[in-house]
C-alpha positions in Angstrom: -97.4 -26.7 -4.3 -95.0 -27.2 -1.4 -94.2 -24.3 0.9 -91.6 -23.8 3.6 -93.5 -24.2 6.8 -91.5 -21.2 8.3 -92.8 -19.1 5.7 -96.5 -19.7 6.4 -98.4 -17.6 9.0 -101.8 -18.0 10.6 -104.6 -15.7 10.1 -104.8 -13.3 12.9 -108.5 -13.1 12.7 -108.9 -16.9 12.6 -112.2 -17.6 14.6 -110.8 -20.4 16.5 -108.3 -19.4 19.1 -108.0 -22.7 21.2 -106.2 -25.9 20.0 -106.3 -28.9 22.1 -102.6 -29.9 22.7 -103.3 -33.6 22.9 -105.3 -33.8 19.6 -102.7 -31.6 18.1 -99.9 -33.9 19.1 -101.8 -36.9 17.7 -102.3 -35.2 14.4 -98.6 -34.1 14.3 -97.8 -38.0 14.9 -100.1 -39.0 12.3 -98.8 -36.5 9.6 -95.3 -37.5 10.4 -96.0 -41.1 9.9 -98.5 -41.1 7.0 -98.2 -37.7 5.5 -100.7 -34.8 5.0 -103.9 -36.0 3.4 -105.5 -32.6 2.5 -103.3 -29.7 1.8 -103.9 -26.4 3.7 -105.3 -23.4 1.8 -103.4 -20.2 1.7 -103.5 -16.8 0.0 -100.5 -14.3 -0.7 -99.6 -12.1 2.1 -97.0 -9.9 0.8 -95.2 -9.0 -2.5 -92.8 -11.5 -3.9 -94.3 -14.4 -2.2 -92.9 -16.9 -4.7 -89.5 -16.8 -2.9 -91.2 -19.0 -0.3 -91.5 -21.8 -2.6 -89.4 -24.9 -1.9 -86.2 -24.9 -3.8 -86.0 -21.2 -4.3 -82.5 -20.1 -2.8 -83.7 -16.6 -1.8 -84.5 -16.0 1.9 -87.7 -14.5 2.9 -89.9 -13.6 5.7 -93.3 -15.4 5.9 -95.3 -14.5 2.9 -98.3 -16.9 2.8 -101.4 -16.6 5.3 -103.4 -19.5 6.1 -107.0 -19.5 4.9 -108.0 -22.9 6.2 -106.0 -25.5 7.8 -104.2 -23.8 10.8 -104.5 -26.9 12.8 -102.6 -29.0 10.2 -100.1 -26.2 9.8 -99.4 -26.3 13.8 -99.2 -30.0 13.6 -96.3 -29.6 10.9 -94.6 -27.0 13.1 -95.1 -29.3 16.1 -93.7 -32.3 14.2 -90.7 -30.4 13.1 -91.6 -30.6 9.3 -89.9 -28.2 7.1 -92.5 -28.3 4.3 -96.2 -28.3 4.0 -98.5 -28.9 0.9 -100.6 -26.1 0.1 -103.3 -24.7 -2.3 -102.9 -21.1 -3.3 -105.9 -19.0 -3.9 -106.6 -15.4 -4.5 -109.3 -13.8 -2.5 -110.2 -10.6 -0.5 -110.1 -10.1 3.2 -113.9 -10.5 3.2 -113.8 -13.7 1.4 -111.0 -15.0 3.6 -113.3 -14.2 6.8 -116.2 -16.0 5.2 -114.1 -19.0 4.4 -112.6 -19.2 7.9 -116.1 -19.2 9.4 -117.3 -21.9 7.0 -114.5 -24.2 7.9 -114.7 -23.8 11.7 -118.6 -24.2 11.7 -118.0 -27.6 10.6 -116.0 -28.3 13.8 -117.6 -29.3 17.0 -114.9 -27.5 19.4 -115.3 -24.1 18.2 -116.9 -22.0 21.0 -119.9 -19.9 20.7 -117.8 -16.9 21.7 -115.3 -17.5 18.9 -118.3 -17.8 16.6 -119.6 -14.5 17.9 -116.3 -12.7 17.3 -116.1 -14.1 13.8 -119.5 -13.2 12.9 -119.2 -9.4 14.2 -115.9 -9.0 12.2 -117.8 -9.7 9.0 -120.8 -7.7 10.1 -118.5 -4.7 10.8 -117.9 -4.6 7.1 -121.4 -3.6 6.3 -122.9 -7.1 5.7 -126.2 -7.7 7.5 -127.0 -10.8 9.5 -129.3 -12.1 6.9 -126.8 -11.7 4.2 -124.1 -13.4 6.2 -126.6 -16.2 7.2 -127.3 -16.8 3.6 -123.6 -16.8 2.6 -122.8 -19.2 5.3 -125.7 -21.5 4.3 -127.7 -20.9 7.6 -131.3 -21.1 7.3 -132.0 -18.2 9.9 -129.9 -15.3 11.1 -130.7 -15.9 14.9 -127.6 -17.8 15.3 -125.6 -15.0 14.1 -127.4 -12.4 16.3 -127.4 -14.8 19.4 -123.6 -15.3 19.1 -122.8 -11.6 18.5 -124.9 -10.7 21.4 -122.4 -12.6 23.7 -119.9 -9.8 23.0 -122.2 -7.6 25.2 -121.5 -9.6 28.2 -119.5 -7.7 31.2 -116.1 -8.6 30.9 -116.0 -10.8 34.1 -118.8 -12.9 32.4 -117.0 -13.0 29.0 -113.8 -14.2 30.8 -116.1 -17.0 32.6 -117.7 -18.0 29.4 -114.4 -18.2 27.5 -112.9 -20.5 30.4 -116.0 -22.8 30.3 -117.1 -21.8 33.8 -120.4 -20.5 32.2 -122.5 -22.5 29.8 -123.4 -21.2 26.4 -127.1 -21.0 27.7 -126.1 -19.0 30.7 -124.0 -16.6 28.5 -126.9 -16.1 26.0 -129.4 -15.3 28.8 -127.0 -13.1 30.5 -126.3 -11.2 27.2 -129.9 -10.2 26.9 -129.6 -8.0 29.8 -128.3 -4.6 30.7 -124.9 -4.6 32.7 -126.4 -4.1 36.2 -129.1 -6.8 35.4 -126.4 -9.2 34.2 -125.0 -9.0 37.8 -128.3 -9.7 39.3 -129.0 -12.8 37.1 -125.3 -14.0 37.7 -125.9 -14.0 41.5 -129.1 -16.1 41.0 -127.1 -18.6 38.9 -124.2 -18.5 41.4 -126.7 -19.3 44.2 -128.0 -22.3 42.4 -131.5 -20.9 41.6 -131.3 -21.3 38.0 -130.6 -25.1 37.9 -132.9 -25.6 34.8 -133.0 -23.8 31.6 -136.7 -23.0 32.2 -135.7 -21.2 35.5 -132.7 -19.5 33.9 -135.1 -18.1 30.9 -137.7 -17.2 33.6 -135.2 -15.3 35.6 -133.9 -13.4 32.6 -137.4 -12.6 31.5 -138.2 -11.3 35.0 -135.2 -9.0 35.0 -136.2 -7.6 31.5 -139.8 -7.0 32.9 -138.3 -5.1 35.8 -136.1 -3.0 33.6 -139.2 -2.3 31.5 -141.1 -1.1 34.6 -138.3 1.1 35.8 -136.8 -1.7 37.9 -139.5 -2.1 40.4 -142.1 -4.7 40.7 -145.6 -4.0 42.3 -146.9 -6.8 44.2 -150.7 -7.0 43.3 -153.2 -7.5 46.1 -155.4 -10.3 45.2 -159.2 -9.8 45.8 -161.3 -12.5 47.6 -162.7 -13.5 44.3 -159.2 -13.9 42.8 -157.9 -15.8 45.9 -160.9 -18.2 45.5 -160.2 -18.6 41.7 -156.5 -19.5 42.6 -157.4 -21.9 45.2 -159.8 -23.6 42.7 -157.1 -23.6 40.1 -154.6 -25.1 42.3 -157.2 -27.9 43.1 -157.7 -28.6 39.3 -153.9 -28.8 38.8 -153.8 -31.4 41.5 -156.6 -33.4 39.9 -154.7 -33.3 36.5 -151.7 -34.7 38.3 -153.7 -37.6 39.8 -155.4 -38.1 36.4 -152.2 -38.4 34.7 -150.6 -40.7 37.3 -153.6 -43.0 36.9 -152.7 -43.6 33.3 -149.6 -45.3 34.3 -149.0 -48.8 36.1 -145.5 -50.3 36.4 -144.4 -47.7 33.8 -146.9 -49.0 31.3 -149.4 -46.4 29.7 -152.6 -48.4 30.9 -154.6 -45.3 29.7 -154.6 -46.8 26.2 -156.8 -49.7 27.2 -159.5 -47.0 28.2 -159.7 -44.9 25.2 -161.8 -45.6 22.0 -159.4 -46.3 19.1 -161.6 -44.1 16.9 -161.1 -41.1 18.9 -157.5 -41.8 19.8 -156.1 -39.0 17.4 -158.7 -36.5 18.8 -157.4 -37.2 22.3 -153.9 -37.0 21.2 -154.4 -33.6 19.8 -156.1 -32.5 23.0 -153.4 -33.6 25.1 -150.8 -31.9 22.9 -152.8 -28.7 23.2 -153.0 -29.0 27.1 -149.3 -29.6 27.3 -148.5 -26.3 25.3 -150.8 -24.4 27.6 -149.4 -26.1 30.8 -145.9 -25.1 29.5 -146.9 -21.5 29.2 -148.5 -21.5 32.5 -145.4 -23.2 34.1 -143.1 -20.6 32.4 -145.2 -17.7 33.7 -145.4 -19.0 37.3 -141.6 -19.6 37.4 -141.2 -15.8 36.2 -143.5 -14.6 38.7 -141.7 -16.6 41.5 -138.4 -15.0 40.3 -139.9 -11.6 40.3 -141.1 -12.2 43.9 -137.5 -13.3 44.7 -136.0 -10.1 43.2 -138.4 -7.8 44.6 -137.6 -9.1 48.1 
């Protein structure tokens, strides 16, 4: 069916709020030259919507709400086109919100914050995160809970995330914290002390640990035996570094020439286990370093 472009209105709860002007202008030029390939999808917005159909002499206010295709509709408006092809469907508000999310999840330019607001709007109707994940075809609900957690950010950090001055990872780690601790983590980010995700995660973990301990870190006093063990551990780490370095020459893995081919699978599994343990140790050491900075 063809509708008058002026009688179609966007969904005010559309997850996507930002539309790139340049790509919109390109789409408008393409539609003007080649026509619309895929019609937009709309629902009835008010009684007597039929008067918005092309060819009906009666005047009317906008009577159709977009379910899917707001970008295409905006391109029609930009191109000055009076009519637009549309498919009419009969759905509830809840179904409309789900379809709007589904359409935008397939686009690369929707922001995590836009997703969070869209997810929260559906959750507010009584739908659980697990139910919503199932309806959206997501295997796990963590994406929904992670995105909605962003809405707990302090207002200044919400604004920075929305404007792209905070990365999604930084926003996610900030959102794990209470408001005052968000300020502390942001200062670390601003000062360049969280320049990798591992450091960022360790800092958030450290602040969470501080909150669980009443906000104070007690610096443990190492005994002579513990200090000796620590020194031995550091020496072992240095040995491991030298051992790994000896396995390479001119970027070639020369260690392969020294390993019994019948035991290669066993060695590979042991290296994988060592890597996991070292990663855990690295994370805990980084957390301890951040805790010391915060305590200081």
